[in-house]
C-alpha angles and dihedrals in degrees: 000000000000111000130224126213115235124184125206136174121224135184112261094250092057092048092053090052091054094048088054091054090050094044089050088063094243089114129028094216142353089261089059088049092056098042089055089046091052092046094051091047093051090049092047089051092048094051091046091054092048090051088048095050090047091050092048091048090049091050091047091052091048088054093048089047094048097246093130117100098175131023125195129208094211142004095259093058089050093050092049090051093046094049092060091055 
């Protein structure tokens, strides 16, 4: 796969932490570190989205099957209700 060069600026402290990871042998280069970081982040976002979709589907099923005793119009209303429990 063709590669694209991307330049970023980092605070000195973050750069030092990344250099430590590379020097430890865990990564061959800073580029490898960032590729791994991006892959892991994309996977994490994908898994989170799947969980959210599943939770919504389960909630809709509960509503449809009459297992919901209280519905809220917004998150503030829900938080207020939950804080009183």
